[in-house]
C-alpha positions as CSV (number, residue, x, y, z in Angstrom):
1,M,119.2,82.2,95.7
2,K,120.1,84.7,98.4
3,E,122.7,86.3,96.1
4,R,120.2,86.7,93.2
5,L,117.6,88.3,95.6
6,A,120.3,90.7,96.9
7,L,121.4,91.6,93.4
8,T,117.8,92.2,92.2
9,L,117.0,94.3,95.2
10,S,120.2,96.3,94.9
11,W,119.5,97.1,91.2
12,A,115.9,98.0,92.0
13,A,117.0,100.4,94.7
14,L,119.7,102.0,92.4
15,I,117.1,102.5,89.5
16,N,114.6,103.9,91.9
17,F,117.2,106.3,93.3
18,A,118.2,107.4,89.7
19,F,114.5,107.9,88.8
20,L,113.9,109.9,91.9
21,W,116.8,112.3,91.3
22,A,115.7,112.7,87.6
23,T,112.2,113.6,88.9
24,V,113.5,116.0,91.5
25,G,115.8,117.6,88.9
26,Y,112.9,118.1,86.5
27,T,110.7,119.4,89.2
28,V,113.2,122.0,90.5
29,F,114.7,123.1,87.1
30,M,112.0,122.8,84.5
31,A,108.5,122.3,86.0
32,P,106.1,125.2,86.4
33,P,105.4,126.1,90.1
34,A,101.9,124.7,90.1
35,Q,103.2,121.3,89.0
36,M,105.9,121.5,91.7
37,E,103.4,122.0,94.4
38,T,101.3,119.1,93.1
39,M,104.3,116.8,92.9
40,L,105.6,117.6,96.4
41,G,102.2,117.0,97.9
42,D,101.8,113.7,96.1
43,E,102.1,110.6,98.4
44,D,103.8,108.5,95.6
45,F,106.7,111.0,95.5
46,W,107.3,110.5,99.3
47,L,107.0,106.8,98.9
48,M,109.6,106.8,96.2
49,L,111.9,109.0,98.4
50,V,111.8,106.3,101.2
51,A,112.0,103.2,99.0
52,S,115.7,103.2,98.0
53,P,117.1,103.7,101.6
54,T,114.6,101.1,102.9
55,M,115.8,98.6,100.3
56,W,119.5,99.3,101.2
57,L,118.8,99.0,104.9
58,T,117.0,95.7,104.4
59,L,119.9,94.4,102.3
60,W,122.4,95.5,104.9
61,M,120.4,93.8,107.6
62,L,119.9,90.5,105.7
63,T,123.3,90.2,104.0
64,G,125.7,92.5,105.9
65,S,126.3,94.7,102.8
66,A,124.0,97.4,101.5
67,R,125.2,96.9,97.9
68,I,124.5,100.5,96.9
69,L,126.6,99.9,93.7
70,P,125.1,96.6,92.5
71,W,128.0,95.8,90.1
72,R,130.5,95.7,92.9
73,R,130.4,92.4,94.8
74,P,130.9,92.7,98.6
75,E,134.1,91.4,99.9
76,Q,134.0,88.0,101.5
77,A,134.9,87.8,105.1
């Protein structure tokens, strides 16, 4: 059960991180300046920015491994 929860949280953090970078890339390179100001002032954007590191920190505290790359299993001690 603990392993499945860790795997689910690690995939959620990775997907959130990828989505965040796609959003930042779109905002910086393609969005009009007015939309950029709106996005950077949006609370949801900052919540997304904090979500992945928070999940990785939680995983590290609970399991001893942050599992930033979910497909790699942590080495057993």
